[in-house]
VMD Tcl script that builds the backbone (N, CA, C; Angstrom):
set m [mol new atoms 366]
animate dup $m
set s [atomselect $m all]
$s set {name element resname resid chain x y z} {
  {N N GLN 1 A -13.111 0.947 15.255}
  {CA C GLN 1 A -12.467 1.667 13.911}
  {C C GLN 1 A -11.111 1.432 13.707}
  {N N VAL 2 A -10.809 1.232 12.546}
  {CA C VAL 2 A -9.272 1.504 12.358}
  {C C VAL 2 A -8.465 2.850 11.631}
  {N N GLN 3 A -7.618 2.763 12.458}
  {CA C GLN 3 A -7.176 4.401 12.040}
  {C C GLN 3 A -5.756 3.962 11.035}
  {N N LEU 4 A -5.641 4.457 10.232}
  {CA C LEU 4 A -4.354 4.229 9.185}
  {C C LEU 4 A -3.790 5.308 8.558}
  {N N VAL 5 A -2.217 5.379 9.131}
  {CA C VAL 5 A -1.671 6.414 8.578}
  {C C VAL 5 A -0.602 6.439 8.075}
  {N N GLU 6 A -0.286 6.963 6.982}
  {CA C GLU 6 A 0.693 6.785 5.823}
  {C C GLU 6 A 2.018 7.275 6.095}
  {N N SER 7 A 3.244 7.134 5.498}
  {CA C SER 7 A 4.016 8.110 4.972}
  {C C SER 7 A 5.284 7.146 4.316}
  {N N GLY 8 A 6.293 8.010 4.039}
  {CA C GLY 8 A 7.114 7.697 3.241}
  {C C GLY 8 A 7.087 8.359 1.642}
  {N N GLY 9 A 5.900 8.939 1.467}
  {CA C GLY 9 A 5.787 9.161 0.315}
  {C C GLY 9 A 6.953 10.703 0.101}
  {N N GLY 10 A 7.043 10.888 -1.462}
  {CA C GLY 10 A 8.081 12.476 -1.869}
  {C C GLY 10 A 8.449 12.180 -3.219}
  {N N LEU 11 A 9.674 13.073 -3.401}
  {CA C LEU 11 A 9.887 13.041 -4.767}
  {C C LEU 11 A 10.920 12.123 -5.390}
  {N N VAL 12 A 10.789 11.321 -6.285}
  {CA C VAL 12 A 11.916 10.218 -6.861}
  {C C VAL 12 A 12.436 10.410 -8.100}
  {N N GLN 13 A 13.536 10.121 -8.558}
  {CA C GLN 13 A 13.600 9.893 -10.029}
  {C C GLN 13 A 13.562 8.838 -10.548}
  {N N ALA 14 A 13.014 8.940 -12.012}
  {CA C ALA 14 A 12.608 7.679 -12.585}
  {C C ALA 14 A 13.745 6.799 -12.244}
  {N N GLY 15 A 13.323 4.859 -12.000}
  {CA C GLY 15 A 14.814 4.163 -11.444}
  {C C GLY 15 A 14.741 3.925 -10.071}
  {N N GLY 16 A 15.039 5.059 -9.273}
  {CA C GLY 16 A 14.642 5.068 -7.809}
  {C C GLY 16 A 13.464 4.319 -7.136}
  {N N SER 17 A 13.636 4.233 -5.506}
  {CA C SER 17 A 12.979 3.480 -5.109}
  {C C SER 17 A 12.304 4.797 -3.911}
  {N N LEU 18 A 11.335 3.736 -3.313}
  {CA C LEU 18 A 10.763 4.638 -2.021}
  {C C LEU 18 A 10.272 3.608 -1.172}
  {N N ARG 19 A 9.980 3.913 0.099}
  {CA C ARG 19 A 9.349 2.499 0.740}
  {C C ARG 19 A 8.375 3.279 1.758}
  {N N LEU 20 A 7.184 2.839 1.607}
  {CA C LEU 20 A 5.645 3.729 1.846}
  {C C LEU 20 A 5.655 2.949 3.127}
  {N N SER 21 A 5.053 3.458 3.827}
  {CA C SER 21 A 4.927 2.781 5.425}
  {C C SER 21 A 3.212 2.982 6.118}
  {N N CYS 22 A 2.727 2.297 6.626}
  {CA C CYS 22 A 1.440 2.419 7.219}
  {C C CYS 22 A 0.896 1.878 8.113}
  {N N ALA 23 A 0.977 2.884 9.228}
  {CA C ALA 23 A 0.589 2.506 10.936}
  {C C ALA 23 A -0.610 2.746 11.440}
  {N N ALA 24 A -1.194 1.288 11.625}
  {CA C ALA 24 A -2.817 1.086 11.906}
  {C C ALA 24 A -2.664 1.292 13.825}
  {N N SER 25 A -3.810 1.375 14.068}
  {CA C SER 25 A -4.276 1.603 15.493}
  {C C SER 25 A -6.091 1.418 15.816}
  {N N GLY 26 A -5.931 1.217 16.934}
  {CA C GLY 26 A -7.488 0.977 16.838}
  {C C GLY 26 A -8.260 -0.690 17.155}
  {N N ARG 27 A -7.729 -1.507 16.422}
  {CA C ARG 27 A -7.821 -2.601 16.599}
  {C C ARG 27 A -7.310 -3.664 16.349}
  {N N THR 28 A -6.904 -5.019 16.649}
  {CA C THR 28 A -6.184 -6.040 16.323}
  {C C THR 28 A -5.432 -6.016 14.863}
  {N N PHE 29 A -4.426 -5.594 14.567}
  {CA C PHE 29 A -3.766 -5.640 13.196}
  {C C PHE 29 A -3.864 -6.622 12.376}
  {N N SER 30 A -3.468 -8.211 13.363}
  {CA C SER 30 A -3.485 -9.234 12.466}
  {C C SER 30 A -4.856 -9.855 12.561}
  {N N ASP 31 A -5.933 -9.130 12.538}
  {CA C ASP 31 A -7.145 -9.292 12.163}
  {C C ASP 31 A -7.687 -9.248 10.707}
  {N N TYR 32 A -6.613 -8.393 10.095}
  {CA C TYR 32 A -7.159 -7.186 8.895}
  {C C TYR 32 A -6.080 -7.757 7.897}
  {N N ALA 33 A -6.562 -7.822 6.477}
  {CA C ALA 33 A -5.729 -8.046 5.562}
  {C C ALA 33 A -5.424 -6.545 5.243}
  {N N MET 34 A -4.195 -6.404 4.630}
  {CA C MET 34 A -4.115 -4.966 4.423}
  {C C MET 34 A -3.424 -4.916 2.838}
  {N N GLY 35 A -3.870 -3.617 2.585}
  {CA C GLY 35 A -3.753 -3.750 0.866}
  {C C GLY 35 A -2.911 -1.867 0.710}
  {N N TRP 36 A -2.634 -2.107 -0.440}
  {CA C TRP 36 A -2.334 0.031 -1.010}
  {C C TRP 36 A -2.705 -0.490 -2.408}
  {N N PHE 37 A -3.266 1.214 -2.623}
  {CA C PHE 37 A -3.995 1.376 -3.732}
  {C C PHE 37 A -3.439 2.620 -4.046}
  {N N ARG 38 A -3.796 3.600 -5.036}
  {CA C ARG 38 A -3.451 4.374 -5.659}
  {C C ARG 38 A -4.149 5.236 -6.588}
  {N N GLN 39 A -4.079 6.278 -6.758}
  {CA C GLN 39 A -4.639 7.208 -7.420}
  {C C GLN 39 A -4.024 8.328 -8.230}
  {N N ALA 40 A -4.023 8.561 -9.494}
  {CA C ALA 40 A -3.477 9.200 -10.348}
  {C C ALA 40 A -4.356 10.269 -10.338}
  {N N PRO 41 A -3.735 11.405 -10.987}
  {CA C PRO 41 A -4.867 12.738 -11.154}
  {C C PRO 41 A -5.712 12.262 -12.465}
  {N N GLY 42 A -6.919 12.687 -12.426}
  {CA C GLY 42 A -7.595 12.140 -13.673}
  {C C GLY 42 A -8.500 10.817 -13.596}
  {N N LYS 43 A -7.702 9.978 -12.960}
  {CA C LYS 43 A -7.994 8.546 -12.963}
  {C C LYS 43 A -8.533 7.935 -11.663}
  {N N GLU 44 A -9.033 6.911 -11.956}
  {CA C GLU 44 A -9.668 6.166 -10.447}
  {C C GLU 44 A -8.887 5.353 -9.722}
  {N N ARG 45 A -8.978 5.500 -8.604}
  {CA C ARG 45 A -8.343 4.618 -7.725}
  {C C ARG 45 A -8.208 3.166 -8.123}
  {N N GLU 46 A -6.887 2.876 -8.061}
  {CA C GLU 46 A -6.625 1.338 -8.322}
  {C C GLU 46 A -5.973 0.404 -7.596}
  {N N PHE 47 A -6.313 -0.909 -7.301}
  {CA C PHE 47 A -5.543 -1.634 -6.397}
  {C C PHE 47 A -3.963 -1.966 -6.981}
  {N N VAL 48 A -3.035 -1.701 -5.732}
  {CA C VAL 48 A -1.796 -1.781 -5.985}
  {C C VAL 48 A -1.023 -3.231 -5.557}
  {N N ALA 49 A -1.590 -3.589 -4.519}
  {CA C ALA 49 A -1.107 -4.972 -3.577}
  {C C ALA 49 A -1.683 -5.136 -2.753}
  {N N ALA 50 A -1.418 -6.726 -2.142}
  {CA C ALA 50 A -2.350 -6.990 -0.535}
  {C C ALA 50 A -1.658 -7.611 0.045}
  {N N ILE 51 A -1.764 -8.175 1.241}
  {CA C ILE 51 A -1.195 -9.121 2.028}
  {C C ILE 51 A -2.101 -9.372 3.100}
  {N N SER 52 A -2.140 -11.077 3.290}
  {CA C SER 52 A -2.449 -11.564 4.064}
  {C C SER 52 A -2.724 -11.300 5.468}
  {N N ARG 53 A -3.440 -11.496 6.337}
  {CA C ARG 53 A -3.529 -11.093 7.714}
  {C C ARG 53 A -2.201 -11.736 8.495}
  {N N GLY 54 A -1.480 -13.042 8.146}
  {CA C GLY 54 A -0.449 -13.283 8.728}
  {C C GLY 54 A 0.557 -13.528 7.464}
  {N N GLY 55 A 0.553 -12.386 6.843}
  {CA C GLY 55 A 1.520 -12.273 5.771}
  {C C GLY 55 A 2.302 -13.271 4.861}
  {N N ARG 56 A 1.649 -14.511 4.668}
  {CA C ARG 56 A 2.158 -15.543 3.975}
  {C C ARG 56 A 1.810 -15.346 2.706}
  {N N SER 57 A 0.494 -14.794 2.265}
  {CA C SER 57 A -0.133 -14.619 0.957}
  {C C SER 57 A 0.072 -13.293 0.313}
  {N N SER 58 A 0.045 -13.076 -1.053}
  {CA C SER 58 A 0.088 -11.559 -1.028}
  {C C SER 58 A 0.171 -11.300 -2.512}
  {N N ASP 59 A -0.461 -10.175 -3.258}
  {CA C ASP 59 A -1.287 -10.470 -4.543}
  {C C ASP 59 A -0.753 -8.879 -4.977}
  {N N TYR 60 A -0.312 -8.641 -6.046}
  {CA C TYR 60 A -0.073 -7.571 -7.184}
  {C C TYR 60 A -0.998 -7.206 -8.198}
  {N N ALA 61 A -0.820 -5.933 -8.633}
  {CA C ALA 61 A -1.347 -5.393 -9.944}
  {C C ALA 61 A -0.340 -6.269 -10.890}
  {N N ASP 62 A -0.601 -6.306 -11.970}
  {CA C ASP 62 A 0.135 -6.852 -13.097}
  {C C ASP 62 A 1.396 -5.318 -13.549}
  {N N SER 63 A 1.018 -3.985 -13.267}
  {CA C SER 63 A 1.782 -3.113 -13.866}
  {C C SER 63 A 2.762 -2.937 -12.506}
  {N N VAL 64 A 2.861 -3.328 -11.302}
  {CA C VAL 64 A 3.941 -3.223 -9.858}
  {C C VAL 64 A 4.667 -4.389 -10.170}
  {N N LYS 65 A 4.259 -5.911 -10.910}
  {CA C LYS 65 A 5.077 -7.112 -10.298}
  {C C LYS 65 A 6.405 -7.150 -10.749}
  {N N GLY 66 A 7.038 -7.423 -9.719}
  {CA C GLY 66 A 8.271 -7.651 -9.665}
  {C C GLY 66 A 9.614 -6.473 -9.627}
  {N N ARG 67 A 8.255 -5.173 -9.290}
  {CA C ARG 67 A 9.122 -3.938 -9.060}
  {C C ARG 67 A 8.818 -3.513 -7.367}
  {N N PHE 68 A 7.292 -3.765 -6.966}
  {CA C PHE 68 A 7.140 -3.334 -5.751}
  {C C PHE 68 A 6.942 -5.061 -4.753}
  {N N THR 69 A 7.145 -4.804 -3.745}
  {CA C THR 69 A 6.828 -5.786 -2.651}
  {C C THR 69 A 6.290 -5.350 -1.530}
  {N N ILE 70 A 5.107 -5.752 -1.132}
  {CA C ILE 70 A 4.688 -5.335 0.282}
  {C C ILE 70 A 4.896 -6.556 1.319}
  {N N SER 71 A 4.856 -6.110 2.532}
  {CA C SER 71 A 5.209 -6.830 3.697}
  {C C SER 71 A 4.330 -6.124 5.062}
  {N N ARG 72 A 4.325 -7.128 6.145}
  {CA C ARG 72 A 3.658 -6.433 7.158}
  {C C ARG 72 A 4.795 -6.868 8.364}
  {N N ASP 73 A 4.630 -6.137 9.439}
  {CA C ASP 73 A 4.847 -6.315 10.894}
  {C C ASP 73 A 3.926 -6.316 11.692}
  {N N ASN 74 A 3.472 -7.504 12.517}
  {CA C ASN 74 A 2.412 -7.215 13.179}
  {C C ASN 74 A 2.550 -7.158 14.417}
  {N N ALA 75 A 4.110 -6.834 14.902}
  {CA C ALA 75 A 4.574 -6.683 16.188}
  {C C ALA 75 A 4.330 -5.311 16.512}
  {N N LYS 76 A 4.629 -4.485 15.128}
  {CA C LYS 76 A 4.540 -3.181 14.765}
  {C C LYS 76 A 3.316 -2.273 14.835}
  {N N ASN 77 A 2.374 -3.523 13.950}
  {CA C ASN 77 A 1.027 -2.894 13.354}
  {C C ASN 77 A 1.337 -1.980 12.157}
  {N N THR 78 A 2.309 -2.759 11.669}
  {CA C THR 78 A 2.648 -1.688 10.086}
  {C C THR 78 A 2.726 -2.568 9.001}
  {N N VAL 79 A 2.131 -1.620 7.942}
  {CA C VAL 79 A 2.502 -2.496 6.427}
  {C C VAL 79 A 3.419 -1.581 5.699}
  {N N TYR 80 A 3.932 -2.397 5.423}
  {CA C TYR 80 A 5.007 -1.326 4.329}
  {C C TYR 80 A 5.050 -1.834 2.651}
  {N N LEU 81 A 5.290 -0.898 1.942}
  {CA C LEU 81 A 5.333 -1.136 0.414}
  {C C LEU 81 A 6.849 -0.755 -0.305}
  {N N GLN 82 A 7.401 -1.492 -0.358}
  {CA C GLN 82 A 8.782 -1.252 -1.057}
  {C C GLN 82 A 8.701 -1.189 -2.517}
  {N N MET 83 A 9.261 0.352 -3.347}
  {CA C MET 83 A 9.059 0.361 -4.360}
  {C C MET 83 A 10.335 0.388 -5.324}
  {N N ASN 84 A 10.574 -0.274 -6.463}
  {CA C ASN 84 A 11.992 -0.174 -6.845}
  {C C ASN 84 A 11.523 0.196 -8.350}
  {N N SER 85 A 12.518 0.322 -8.897}
  {CA C SER 85 A 12.780 0.922 -10.505}
  {C C SER 85 A 11.519 1.637 -10.895}
  {N N LEU 86 A 11.103 2.856 -9.995}
  {CA C LEU 86 A 9.988 3.760 -9.925}
  {C C LEU 86 A 9.845 4.248 -11.446}
  {N N LYS 87 A 8.727 4.365 -11.992}
  {CA C LYS 87 A 8.655 4.982 -13.212}
  {C C LYS 87 A 7.586 6.323 -13.164}
  {N N PRO 88 A 7.699 7.135 -14.067}
  {CA C PRO 88 A 6.448 8.204 -13.911}
  {C C PRO 88 A 5.572 8.252 -13.945}
  {N N GLU 89 A 4.918 6.777 -14.533}
  {CA C GLU 89 A 3.496 6.227 -14.375}
  {C C GLU 89 A 3.033 5.988 -12.869}
  {N N ASP 90 A 3.881 5.573 -12.247}
  {CA C ASP 90 A 4.012 5.467 -10.658}
  {C C ASP 90 A 2.884 6.747 -10.195}
  {N N THR 91 A 3.316 7.349 -10.573}
  {CA C THR 91 A 3.135 8.810 -9.788}
  {C C THR 91 A 1.719 9.039 -9.654}
  {N N ALA 92 A 1.299 8.942 -8.295}
  {CA C ALA 92 A -0.106 8.941 -7.908}
  {C C ALA 92 A -0.238 9.125 -6.172}
  {N N VAL 93 A -1.312 9.205 -5.863}
  {CA C VAL 93 A -1.190 9.401 -4.049}
  {C C VAL 93 A -1.837 8.036 -3.884}
  {N N TYR 94 A -0.966 7.503 -2.974}
  {CA C TYR 94 A -1.081 6.295 -2.525}
  {C C TYR 94 A -1.724 6.348 -1.141}
  {N N TYR 95 A -2.557 5.252 -0.901}
  {CA C TYR 95 A -3.860 4.818 0.075}
  {C C TYR 95 A -3.405 3.575 0.693}
  {N N CYS 96 A -3.258 3.529 2.172}
  {CA C CYS 96 A -3.370 1.692 2.700}
  {C C CYS 96 A -4.662 2.003 2.759}
  {N N ALA 97 A -5.053 0.350 3.260}
  {CA C ALA 97 A -6.396 0.013 3.462}
  {C C ALA 97 A -6.105 -1.137 3.888}
  {N N ALA 98 A -7.140 -1.676 4.682}
  {CA C ALA 98 A -7.375 -3.033 5.736}
  {C C ALA 98 A -8.892 -3.342 5.714}
  {N N LYS 99 A -8.816 -4.525 5.644}
  {CA C LYS 99 A -10.194 -5.259 5.486}
  {C C LYS 99 A -9.883 -6.575 6.297}
  {N N ALA 100 A -11.414 -6.681 6.943}
  {CA C ALA 100 A -11.409 -7.607 7.965}
  {C C ALA 100 A -11.564 -9.165 6.973}
  {N N THR 101 A -10.625 -9.711 6.819}
  {CA C THR 101 A -10.913 -11.019 5.876}
  {C C THR 101 A -9.995 -12.334 6.064}
  {N N TYR 102 A -9.776 -13.393 5.536}
  {CA C TYR 102 A -9.035 -14.214 5.926}
  {C C TYR 102 A -8.575 -14.490 4.491}
  {N N VAL 103 A -8.889 -13.680 3.663}
  {CA C VAL 103 A -8.338 -13.932 2.137}
  {C C VAL 103 A -7.451 -12.896 1.839}
  {N N VAL 104 A -6.712 -12.815 1.262}
  {CA C VAL 104 A -5.615 -11.756 0.569}
  {C C VAL 104 A -6.425 -11.313 -0.141}
  {N N ARG 105 A -7.981 -10.990 -0.309}
  {CA C ARG 105 A -8.017 -9.732 -1.538}
  {C C ARG 105 A -8.754 -8.405 -0.379}
  {N N VAL 106 A -8.578 -7.684 -0.723}
  {CA C VAL 106 A -8.818 -6.096 0.224}
  {C C VAL 106 A -10.179 -5.484 -0.693}
  {N N THR 107 A -10.751 -5.808 -1.559}
  {CA C THR 107 A -11.976 -4.967 -2.401}
  {C C THR 107 A -12.699 -5.471 -1.826}
  {N N PRO 108 A -13.690 -4.624 -1.366}
  {CA C PRO 108 A -13.316 -3.445 -1.213}
  {C C PRO 108 A -12.718 -3.170 0.228}
  {N N PRO 109 A -11.742 -2.058 0.522}
  {CA C PRO 109 A -11.351 -2.220 2.361}
  {C C PRO 109 A -12.805 -1.877 3.134}
  {N N ASP 110 A -12.610 -2.048 4.235}
  {CA C ASP 110 A -13.094 -1.338 5.058}
  {C C ASP 110 A -12.470 -0.237 5.985}
  {N N TYR 111 A -11.512 0.002 5.598}
  {CA C TYR 111 A -11.193 1.346 6.358}
  {C C TYR 111 A -9.765 2.050 5.118}
  {N N TRP 112 A -9.643 3.220 5.346}
  {CA C TRP 112 A -8.994 3.761 4.240}
  {C C TRP 112 A -8.019 4.782 4.970}
  {N N GLY 113 A -6.645 4.764 4.699}
  {CA C GLY 113 A -5.774 5.933 4.953}
  {C C GLY 113 A -6.118 7.231 4.219}
  {N N GLN 114 A -5.222 8.069 4.793}
  {CA C GLN 114 A -5.600 9.821 4.162}
  {C C GLN 114 A -4.612 9.735 2.871}
  {N N GLY 115 A -3.522 8.914 2.774}
  {CA C GLY 115 A -2.925 8.956 1.516}
  {C C GLY 115 A -1.852 9.660 1.659}
  {N N THR 116 A -0.660 9.056 0.547}
  {CA C THR 116 A 0.417 9.962 0.941}
  {C C THR 116 A 0.998 10.141 -0.705}
  {N N GLN 117 A 1.409 11.431 -0.674}
  {CA C GLN 117 A 2.083 11.793 -2.286}
  {C C GLN 117 A 3.280 10.818 -2.949}
  {N N VAL 118 A 3.054 10.111 -4.014}
  {CA C VAL 118 A 4.446 9.826 -4.726}
  {C C VAL 118 A 4.666 10.659 -6.183}
  {N N THR 119 A 5.632 11.048 -6.386}
  {CA C THR 119 A 6.188 11.788 -7.610}
  {C C THR 119 A 7.293 11.316 -7.858}
  {N N VAL 120 A 7.115 10.406 -9.561}
  {CA C VAL 120 A 8.374 10.227 -9.973}
  {C C VAL 120 A 8.984 11.004 -11.159}
  {N N SER 121 A 9.887 11.689 -11.092}
  {CA C SER 121 A 10.090 12.480 -12.364}
  {C C SER 121 A 10.883 11.779 -13.281}
  {N N SER 122 A 10.843 12.041 -14.520}
  {CA C SER 122 A 11.564 11.457 -15.459}
  {C C SER 122 A 12.824 12.360 -16.290}
}
mol reanalyze $m
mol bondsrecalc $m
mol representation Tube
mol addrep $m
């Protein structure tokens, strides 16, 4: 089992920035590609970003390209999502996810975190 705990969510004005963190425990962190998903009220959960096991490859949803950056620190068992130029439409619960794979694709994940709320005011 892998346990994932997100932090860093909150309320921010449009144009602002937030950095989400996801701390992993339970298994060897570097055995997992990691990703972020989000779910807005009344909408389905959607892919946001993913990063490969070693951190050399990443992938982003078109809606966040150029604004969000995913990174990981395997020594700290943590994955991050730096979110810049936030928009009201980025408001959602953000979920961390892990998948035991050699590629950057994390859908469908093997494990989910509990989520952290991000609210962007206009």
